C-alpha positions in Angstrom: -0.1 0.0 0.0 1.2 3.5 -0.7 1.4 5.7 1.7 1.8 9.7 0.9 2.6 12.9 3.3 0.0 15.2 3.7 -0.4 19.1 3.5 -3.3 20.9 5.5 -3.9 24.2 4.2 -4.9 26.6 7.2 -3.6 29.9 5.9 -5.3 33.4 5.8 -3.5 35.4 3.3 -3.9 36.0 -0.5 -7.2 34.6 -1.9 -7.8 33.1 1.5 -11.8 34.3 2.4 -12.7 35.1 5.6 -15.6 34.3 7.7 -17.0 36.2 10.3 -14.2 38.5 9.9 -11.7 35.3 10.7 -9.8 32.5 9.2 -12.9 29.7 8.6 -9.8 27.0 8.8 -10.1 28.0 12.7 -13.7 28.7 12.8 -15.1 26.4 15.8 -17.6 23.5 14.7 -19.6 22.2 17.6 -16.6 23.5 19.7 -12.9 22.0 17.7 -11.8 24.3 15.0 -12.4 22.9 11.5 -8.6 22.1 10.9 -8.4 20.3 14.1 -11.6 18.0 12.9 -9.4 18.2 9.4 -6.4 16.6 11.3 -8.1 14.0 13.7 -9.4 12.6 10.1 -5.9 12.4 8.6 -4.8 10.7 11.7 -6.7 7.9 11.2 -6.0 7.0 7.5 -3.7 4.1 7.1 -2.2 5.4 3.6 -1.4 9.0 5.1 2.0 9.5 6.2 3.4 12.5 8.0 1.3 15.8 8.3 2.6 19.4 7.6 -0.2 22.1 8.8 0.5 25.4 6.9 -1.0 28.9 8.1 -0.4 31.5 10.8 2.1 29.3 13.1 1.3 30.9 16.5 -2.7 30.7 16.1 -2.4 27.2 15.3 0.2 25.9 17.4 -2.2 27.5 20.3 -5.0 25.4 19.1 -3.0 22.4 18.8 -2.2 22.3 22.3 -5.6 23.2 23.5 -7.4 20.4 21.3 -4.6 17.9 21.8 -7.0 15.1 22.5 -9.2 15.8 19.6 -6.2 16.0 17.0 -3.8 13.7 18.7 -2.3 10.2 16.6 0.7 8.2 15.7 1.4 10.6 12.7 4.0 13.1 12.9 2.8 16.4 12.7 4.6 19.7 11.8 3.4 23.7 11.2 4.8 25.4 8.4 4.8 29.2 8.5 2.6 30.6 5.8 3.6 32.5 2.7 1.4 34.9 0.6 -0.8 32.8 -1.3 -1.9 29.2 -1.4 0.2 27.6 -4.0 3.1 29.1 -2.3 1.8 27.2 0.8 1.4 23.9 -0.9 4.9 24.2 -2.2 6.8 25.3 1.1 5.4 22.7 3.1 6.0 19.9 0.2 9.7 21.2 0.7 9.8 20.8 4.0 9.0 17.4 3.7 12.2 16.9 1.4 15.2 17.8 4.0 18.0 16.7 1.2 16.2 19.1 -1.5 17.5 22.6 -1.9 15.8 25.7 -4.1 17.9 25.6 -7.0 19.0 21.7 -7.3 18.4 19.9 -10.4 15.4 17.6 -9.5 16.4 14.0 -9.9 13.8 11.2 -11.6 12.7 10.0 -7.8 11.7 13.3 -6.7 9.9 14.2 -9.5 7.7 11.0 -8.5 7.0 12.0 -4.9 3.1 12.6 -4.6 1.5 14.6 -2.0 -1.9 14.6 -0.6 -3.4 18.5 -0.1 -6.3 19.0 1.9 -8.7 22.2 2.7 -8.8 23.3 6.5 -12.4 24.6 6.3 -14.3 21.1 5.7 -14.7 19.8 9.0 -17.3 17.0 7.7 -14.4 15.3 6.2 -13.8 11.7 7.7 -11.2 8.9 6.7 -13.1 6.7 5.0 -13.4 9.5 2.2 -9.7 10.5 2.2 -9.3 6.3 2.0 -11.4 6.3 -1.0 -10.0 9.3 -3.3 -6.5 7.9 -2.3 -7.4 4.6 -3.8 -9.1 6.4 -6.8 -5.6 7.7 -7.6 -3.9 5.8 -10.2 -0.8 7.8 -10.2 1.1 5.6 -13.0 -1.8 7.2 -15.7 -2.0 11.0 -13.9 0.3 13.2 -12.1 -2.1 15.2 -10.7 -5.6 14.2 -9.1 -9.0 16.2 -8.2 -11.6 14.7 -6.3 -15.1 15.6 -7.6 -18.4 14.2 -5.5 -21.7 13.9 -8.0 -25.1 15.6 -7.3 -26.6 12.5 -6.2 -24.0 11.9 -3.6 -24.7 15.9 -1.8 -28.3 15.5 -2.5 -28.4 14.8 1.4 -26.7 18.2 2.1 -28.7 20.4 -0.3 -32.2 22.4 0.2 -35.3 20.0 1.4 -38.3 21.4 2.5 -38.9 22.3 6.1 -35.1 21.9 6.7 -32.0 23.9 5.9 -29.2 22.8 3.8 -26.1 24.4 1.5 -26.7 25.5 -1.6 -23.8 23.6 -3.4 -23.1 24.4 -7.2 -22.6 21.5 -9.8 -21.2 21.5 -13.1 -22.7 19.6 -15.5 -20.9 17.3 -17.7 -22.0 14.5 -20.0 -21.1 11.6 -17.6 -22.1 13.4 -14.6 -23.0 16.7 -12.7 -19.7 17.0 -10.2 -18.4 19.5 -7.6 -15.1 19.8 -6.5 -14.1 18.3 -3.3 -11.2 19.9 -1.8 -8.9 16.8 -1.8 -5.8 16.8 -4.2 -3.0 13.8 -4.7 -0.3 15.8 -7.0 3.2 15.4 -8.1 4.3 18.8 -7.6 7.5 18.5 -9.3 5.7 17.4 -12.5 3.3 20.6 -12.8 5.4 23.3 -14.8 2.9 25.9 -14.7 1.9 25.7 -10.9 1.4 29.7 -10.8 -1.8 29.3 -12.9 -3.1 27.3 -9.9 -3.0 30.6 -8.2 -5.3 32.5 -10.7 -7.5 29.6 -10.8 -7.6 29.7 -7.1 -8.7 33.5 -6.7 -11.4 33.3 -9.3 -13.2 30.0 -7.9 -16.1 31.8 -6.9 -17.9 31.5 -10.2 -21.3 32.9 -8.9 -19.2 36.4 -8.9 -20.1 37.7 -12.5 -16.9 39.6 -12.6 -15.0 36.4 -11.5 -16.7 34.7 -14.9 -15.4 37.7 -16.9 -11.9 37.9 -15.8 -11.6 34.2 -16.3 -12.7 34.0 -20.0 -10.2 36.7 -20.7 -7.4 35.3 -18.9 -8.9 31.8 -21.1 -8.9 33.7 -24.1 -5.4 35.1 -24.0 -3.8 31.8 -23.5 -1.5 30.6 -26.0 -2.0 27.4 -27.9 -4.8 26.8 -25.8 -7.7 27.9 -27.9 -10.5 25.7 -27.2 -10.2 26.7 -23.6 -12.2 30.0 -23.5 -14.9 28.0 -25.9 -14.7 25.0 -23.4 -15.6 27.4 -20.1 -18.1 29.3 -22.4 -20.3 25.8 -23.1 -20.2 25.4 -19.0 -21.3 29.1 -18.9 -23.9 28.3 -21.1 -25.1 25.5 -19.8 -25.5 26.8 -16.0 -27.2 29.6 -17.6 -29.9 27.7 -19.2 -30.4 25.0 -16.4 -30.7 28.2 -13.7 -33.7 30.2 -15.9 -35.5 26.9 -16.3 -34.6 25.8 -20.0 -33.4 22.2 -19.0 -33.4 20.3 -22.5 -30.9 23.4 -23.8 -28.9 23.2 -20.5 -28.4 19.3 -21.2 -28.3 19.6 -25.1 -25.2 21.8 -24.3 -23.7 19.6 -21.6 -23.7 16.5 -23.6 -20.7 18.3 -25.3 -18.7 19.1 -21.8 -16.8 15.8 -21.3 -14.6 15.1 -18.3 -11.6 14.0 -20.8 -11.9 17.1 -22.4 -12.2 19.2 -19.5 -8.8 17.4 -17.8 -7.0 17.8 -21.0 -7.5 21.4 -21.1 -6.8 22.0 -17.1 -3.7 19.6 -17.9 -2.5 21.8 -20.7 -3.0 24.7 -18.8 -0.9 24.0 -15.9 1.8 21.5 -18.0 1.0 18.0 -16.5 -1.6 15.4 -16.4 -4.3 15.9 -14.7 -7.8 13.4 -13.9 -11.1 13.4 -11.4 -11.3 10.9 -8.3 -14.8 10.6 -7.3 -15.6 9.9 -3.8 -19.3 9.2 -2.6 -19.4 10.6 0.7 -19.6 14.2 0.6 -18.0 15.4 3.5 -14.6 17.3 1.9 -17.2 18.9 -0.7 -18.8 20.8 2.4 -16.6 23.7 2.5 -17.2 26.8 5.0 -17.3 29.7 2.1 -19.8 31.9 4.3 -21.6 32.6 7.4 -24.5 30.9 6.3 -22.8 27.7 5.0 -20.8 27.6 8.6 -24.4 27.9 10.9 -25.9 25.5 8.8 -22.9 22.9 8.9 -22.6 23.6 12.8 -26.0 23.1 13.2 -26.5 19.6 11.3 -23.0 18.2 12.2 -23.9 15.3 14.2 -26.7 13.9 11.9 -24.5 14.4 8.7 -21.6 13.1 10.1 -23.9 10.1 10.9 -25.1 9.6 7.3 -21.5 9.5 6.1 -20.2 6.8 8.5 -23.4 4.8 7.6 -22.0 4.2 4.5 
């Protein structure tokens, strides 16, 4: 069984979104900080090795000490000072696990093959089984970067129902299924040629904002040698728009052109790597704390939703 070191992202600088004016990874769900709950899940996954937590070190160390019982385990945990953005945080966490490597050194074939699990700190509903499922669905002999997704059907338990508050979760309409990203990544950092482009994608990730849609389109149009990227993006937005206004048949017809292989091929060329998806069937990894409403709903439904996942 392969074992991968993990990077737990708990930063609050460029691109990070605060909730209640605070670092959302540090917000407490039922009295326990979100990132502590994620750490506890990682501690209970056999295929996870050492763990690096990247974020504000003083705050994190203080909370680790305060909640030591909730986060204890046999795995080595080290807090690494955050940088100015999320991509640099991943990179600095990864390099901290390579004591023999120095920036500027030639990257050996062995180092190029080292993969790391990257997990967001604001997904308190994450359970060990979902992490294990994600890792088991990744074949690093085929692709160098796997992004976790979850289907609309899996998320249906957590979305709005009559008489119950639930989180409104946007999904992308593809030919194969409707999916949402789930905040789990398994990648070989040295094999991502254009990792700086990940930061741009991250900063424009809130696609309900019209200005972010426009900015993303402009950046895709300006990409050299990847002319189909902007067109594919326009098709995605068109499918979402027609579904929103009730023209479901038109949306479905557009979605028939939106295949996962086409998407991952385009994103792979943008990032300079080979990339694919790995589906999970629990849902907790997709329930991130994006705003005050989501936080309150997760906090209110925490026990029930955790039990739902554990019964799978």
